[in-house]
C-alpha positions, -999 to +999 in steps of 0.1 A: +409-175-342+376-180-325+365-216-322+328-214-331+306-245-328+277-231-348+272-215-383+277-177-385+254-153-403+269-119-409+243-091-417+255-058-431+241-031-454+261-045-483+273-079-495+311-084-492+317-088-530+324-066-559+322-072-597+352-062-618+363-069-654+373-104-644+341-112-626+330-114-589+356-113-561+355-108-524+358-072-513+391-060-500+378-046-467+393-055-433+360-071-421+358-095-451+395-104-448+392-112-411+360-132-414+373-155-441+391-180-417+361-180-393+336-187-421+358-214-436+358-231-401+321-230-394+303-221-427+274-198-428+260-169-448+263-132-454+232-111-459+233-077-475+217-053-499+224-061-536+220-033-561+236-051-591+209-053-618+220-088-628+222-101-592+250-118-574+260-155-574+253-176-544+290-183-539+322-164-549+356-180-551+377-171-520+347-166-497+333-198-482+298-186-473+264-182-490+256-148-503+219-139-495+209-107-512+183-082-501+166-065-531+154-030-523+133-006-544+145+029-553+120+043-528+133+020-501+169+030-509+160+067-507+142+064-473+163+037-456+198+044-469+201+080-483+175+093-459+173+079-423+207+062-423+228+089-439+209+122-434+196+115-399+216+089-380+250+097-396+252+134-386+235+128-353+259+101-343+289+123-354+280+150-328+260+172-352+289+180-375+260+186-399+223+191-390+203+159-390+171+158-411+141+145-393+116+129-417+090+104-404+085+087-437+122+078-438+118+062-404+089+040-416+110+029-445+139+022-422+116+000-401+104-018-432+138-025-446+151-037-412+122-061-412+131-074-446+166-081-433+151-099-403+130-121-425+161-131-445+179-140-413+150-162-403+151-180-436+188-187-432+182-200-397+155-223-408+179-239-433+204-247-404+203-276-381+216-254-353+205-218-346+233-197-361+252-170-345+240-137-360+264-108-362+248-075-372+269-046-385+264-009-381+239+019-379+218+009-409+204-020-389+199-009-353+164-024-351+175-057-364+186-075-332+151-071-316+134-083-348+157-113-350+151-121-314+114-123-321+118-146-351+148-168-340+148-166-301+175-192-296+201-175-318+231-158-302+230-122-316+258-096-317+258-060-329+287-038-337+285-001-343+312+011-367+306+048-360+306+068-328+277+067-303+268+102-293+264+116-258+230+110-242+219+147-245+225+145-283+211+110-288+179+121-270+171+144-298+162+115-321+124+110-321+129+072-324+155+070-297+136+043-277+131+021-307+168+023-316+180+014-281+154-014-277+166-028-310+203-028-299+196-040-264+180-072-278+215-083-289+236-105-265+266-082-270+268-047-284+303-036-295+318-001-298+352+012-308+360+030-276+350+030-239+336+065-244+312+054-271+302+024-250+296+046-220+275+070-241+253+041-250+250+029-214+242+063-201+216+068-229+199+035-218+199+045-182+185+080-190+157+067-211+147+034-194+140+027-157+152-004-139+184-010-159+214-018-137+250-019-148+278-042-135+310-036-155+302-045-191+270-063-182+236-046-183+207-062-164+175-054-181+140-050-165+127-081-182+154-102-164+176-106-195+213-098-194+234-084-222+269-069-226+281-036-239+318-038-248+346-017-263+365-035-290+385-012-313+385-024-350+418-027-368+435-038-400+453-069-413+487-056-402+507-084-417+490-079-451+498-041-451+533-047-439+539-070-469+522-046-493+545-018-481+576-033-497+561-052-527+577-047-561+547-028-573+547-005-543+584+002-547+579+010-584+551+035-576+572+050-548+601+056-571+579+076-594+563+096-566+597+105-551+609+117-585+577+138-589+580+154-554+618+156-554+632+179-527+598+186-512+582+176-480+548+160-485+517+163-464+491+136-472+454+133-466+434+101-476+397+102-469+363+095-482+348+128-494+327+133-463+319+164-442+330+145-410+366+141-423+377+177-418+391+181-454+381+218-457+396+226-422+428+208-433+430+229-465+425+261-445+454+250-422+476+244-452+467+279-465+476+295-432+509+277-432+518+288-466+506+324-459+527+326-427+559+310-441+564+319-478+596+298-482+575+267-477+556+274-509+584+258-528+594+233-502+562+214-493+533+198-512+500+187-499+484+157-516+447+151-508+432+118-521+394+122-518+375+090-525+341+097-540+313+090-515+275+093-517+277+117-547+240+112-552+233+131-520+231+169-523+252+176-492+281+156-506+278+172-541+280+206-523+310+195-503+329+184-534+323+218-549+335+236-518+366+215-515+375+219-552+370+256-548+393+258-518+420+238-537+418+261-567+419+292-546+450+280-526+468+270-557+459+303-573+473+322-544+506+304-538+517+288-571+549+305-582+559+309-618+579+279-630+570+258-599+545+231-591+512+238-574+513+234-536+481+213-534+476+181-555+439+170-553+429+135-565+391+129-566+393+091-570+402+059-553+437+046-559+450+010-561+463-005-530+499-004-542+496+032-551+481+040-517+510+022-499+534+042-520+518+075-509+519+063-473+556+057-476+562+090-494+544+111-468+565+131-443+533+141-424+501+121-426+471+143-419+443+123-403+421+151-390+384+142-389+360+164-370+346+131-356+353+095-365+345+062-350+380+048-354+399+057-386+418+029-402+439+052-425+460+061-394+466+024-387+475+017-423+499+046-425+520+036-394+520+000-404+533+008-439+558+034-426+573+010-401+575-018-426+595+005-449+617+018-420+600+052-424+600+082-401+567+099-411+547+119-386+511+111-379+490+143-373+459+129-356+426+144-346+417+140-310+382+133-320+387+099-336+389+065-318+425+059-330+438+087-309+430+068-277+452+038-289+481+059-301+483+085-274+512+109-275+531+091-302+508+108-327+508+146-329+473+153-316+453+181-331+420+199-327+409+202-363+384+229-355+413+252-345+427+256-380+453+281-370+467+259-342+466+230-366+487+249-391+514+254-364+513+217-356+518+209-392+549+231-392+563+217-360+558+181-373+584+188-400+609+198-373+608+167-351+641+148-349+643+118-373+651+093-345+621+105-325+598+103-356+610+067-364+605+056-328+570+070-327+560+052-359+575+019-346+556+021-313+523+029-331+528+001-356+534-023-327+500-013-312+484-022-345+502-055-347+491-065-312+455-056-319+449-064-355+416-071-372+418-108-364+421-100-327+390-078-331+369-105-346+380-129-318+370-104-292+336-097-308+326-133-314+338-144-279+318-115-265+286-127-282+291-161-267+297-147-232+267-124-235+245-153-245+256-175-216+253-146-192+290-148-181 
């Protein structure tokens, strides 16, 4: 664990808490889990947007930091979040999987909201005896490092991008490309999942700004300042998922699933319902597989868990309709009298024990996004499989960051080539069991060695090094 000597202020789009029937609790995400021991060591605050009408408490049990909410109007949410963040930056940074919408009023709102976050950081810094380390998260807040630098010049500042950074020729299409880069360059360290994303950022900087020199991870800027651009792949709490894999609740859920899918091989997909995840392409590959090999119609099942996402955005409502239409058509074509449907579609989130049970059930895990920064589902799957001595196969898109870490132990696929992907699905079922088990074990070891705690250590140490110019 990083040994910090100053308070830590984490800034993200959302606060790391959720309210359930029993009250407020820390969110279950990997970032929150990994930050807990660091925050307990040094204290600090977490700044984020709060859309709860009753507000959030200043402290929540299990999370030793102050919660500092940002209150946004409906118009600000439309422009900053639904607009510029998710209809402009999101598709652009995902290699134009969908067409970005360019709307200048969204940009002005995005600037306005980033400024509100910066003012909140300045307030938190004023309450601290020592300038805090400020760690900014993700594409919603690309302007924030520069704004903070102007308000709290002595604070070490880090920024981590949780999504891909596009090639320079795509990024250059953004009308506000200079402002975004200047915002990020004001950080002492900017982190990315992969060397490719980091290199895309560096090449974009060199293309758009004169006088920037690069020495390894270090960028020397024209104003004489130095900062770092680094590749630190995010991960999961491997120990926690390994323990979850064999818990009593998971074992109970697994027994029920095995009874439900008795004598059938199971393909599994677990995704947010997002157009970048390749769900429609995956369904088309399943359809081709069943069309080509009729005997598999009784022998395999495809389970797709689609977690609702941004269902107040028209593109996502349209995607839901398209996916559900595909599911209905495939089941209509291939369901045989007296037999179960080949595609089981769950439009909802599932409890963690249920998710672990599905991971253990799966014979082939289909992680086939069209573009993804990392994809933690793949890491969760291999960790749970290995903990349960499983031999499931990971079918993994070559266009997500995880494929770099897992290499040839995953069955790599080009999700745009739905026919080839259908053949890979079929061949995955034919791999020898010993080979499959060995692959899972090696991938799980990669996750254990680079878990989310290691990621946090790398990031925070990188901010310190960037600040000191080392």
